[in-house]
N, C-alpha and C positions, 0 to 999 in steps of 0.2 A: 260441701257445706250442708249441714243438716237444716231441716225445716225450722227447727227451734232457733238456730243461728240466723237464718234468713229473716225470721219474724223480728228478732232483736234489731237487725240492721234496718228493716223497714220502719219499725217504730222509732228508732233513733233519728231517722231521716224525716219522719212525719213532722210537718210544721203547720201550725194553725194559729191564727191571731186570736182565736177563741180560747180564753183561759180554761174553761171547762174541758175542752178538747186536750189541752196541754196537761191538765191534771189526769185525765184518762190515760194519756200516753205514759205518764209516770207510773200509774197503777198497773198498766199492762207490762211495762218493763220490770217492775218489782215482782210481778207475778211470775214472769219468765225466769228471773234470777232465783226465785224461791222454789220453783217447781220445774225440774228437768222434764217432767211429763206434762207440762202446762199447755202443750199443743193438742193433747188427746182427750177424748171423751172420758177416759178412765180416771182423769185427775179429779179427785173429789172436791178440791177447792175451786173448781171451775176450769175453763179452758178457752183458748182462742178459737174463734170460728172465722170463716171467710165468706163474705157475701158480695153480690154485685147487683146494682140496679140496672136492668136492661133498658136502654134508652134508644128511641128512634127519633133523632133530631130533625130528620127530613119531614116527619109528620107531627112533631111536637107532642110526643107521647112516651109513656113508660109502660113496661110490661110487669104486672104484678101477679103473684101466685096466691091462690087461696090455700093456705097451708093446711094440710090434712089433719095434723094433730091439734093445731092451735085455732083453726077456724078463722084466721085473720088474713087480710090481704097484706103481703110482705114482698120484699125483694127476694131474689133467688139467693140461696146460700145454705151453708151447713158446716158440718165437721170436716176438719182436715183429715186426710188419709195418708198412710205411710208412703204411698207412691207419689204424693205431691212434692215436687222439687222446691217450690216456693209458695209463699202465701198468695201471691198474685195468681199463680197457676191453680191453686185450690179454689180461689174465687171464680176464675174463668171456667174451671171444670164444673163447679156447682151451677153456674149460670147456664152453661151449655146443656148439662144434663136436665135441669129443671125446666128450661124454656124449650128445649128441642130445636134450638136455632143453631145451625152450624155457622162458623165464620164470625162469631162474636170477637171483638177486640176490646181490650181494656182502654179506657180513657187514660192518656198519658199523665204522668205526674204522681203516680202512686195512689194510696188510699184517699178517698174523698172525706170520710168521717170515721170516727170510732163510736161504738155504742155498747155499753155494758148493761145487761139486763138479767134479772134473776130467772132461774129455771128450777123445776122441781128436782127433788132428791133423786139419785144419789149425788148429783153435782149441785153446785150452788149458783154459778154464774156462767153466762156466755160473754166473752170479751170479743165482740164482733169487730173485725176489721173490714170496713165497707168500701168497695170499689164501685165504679160505674163501667158498664160494658156497652159498647156501641153496636147496635144491630145493623147488619148489612142491608143494603137497599132490597126491598121486596121480602124481607124476613117474614116467615110464617112460623108461628109458635105451635108447638105440639105438647100436649099435656103429658106429664110423667106420673109415675105411681105415687110420688110424694105430694101431689097437688090434687085438690078437689076441682080446681078450675084455674085457668089462665085467662087474663084479660088485659087488653091495652087500655090505658087511661090517658086522656089529655092531661098535661101538666097541672092545669087548674082543677082537675077532678080528684086528684090524689087525696087532698085533705078531707074530702067527703067520704072516702072509703077506707083509708088507712090510718094507723096511729101516728102519733107525733114523731116517732123515730123515722118512719118512712117519709113523712113530710119534710123533716130536716135533711134527710139524705137526698131527696129530690131537689130541694132548694140549693144544697151545696153542689150537687151535680150541675144544675143549670148555671150556677155561678162560674163553673169551670168550662162550660161549653163555649 
């Protein structure tokens, strides 16, 4: 199965009581139907991305990265790569690479949220499929080349440092824990 096919199955199975999330799911599926290259950065109409909020439930905190290009505190994530067998694997790879934490596991139940946001040309949109990754006990983060900084934030501190998208992702993740 291709990554494109996996993404379609993941999105068809994604269920949310939130009408806006269901509308995004429809937009993502239409994008994949219209763009055989819709998983890749080269797709000028936009592309799916995969991200994961790294959570340490034992200590009541999340790990955020100060994104090198955007200068914003965000969850770990990025572009899918040809070697990614599934969307979930892409999210886990990105979270592991950017956090430096081995042994992360995705929260069961598939994606936590969808978030569509504009990006500069030549592409137009990131259609982000957002997961949550559980940090193992005693996890120590290590900064990557893609980050200016990494920092653990208590759940209640996220709104003070991150944008509304990260806040919504944190809230949705906590509702699943």
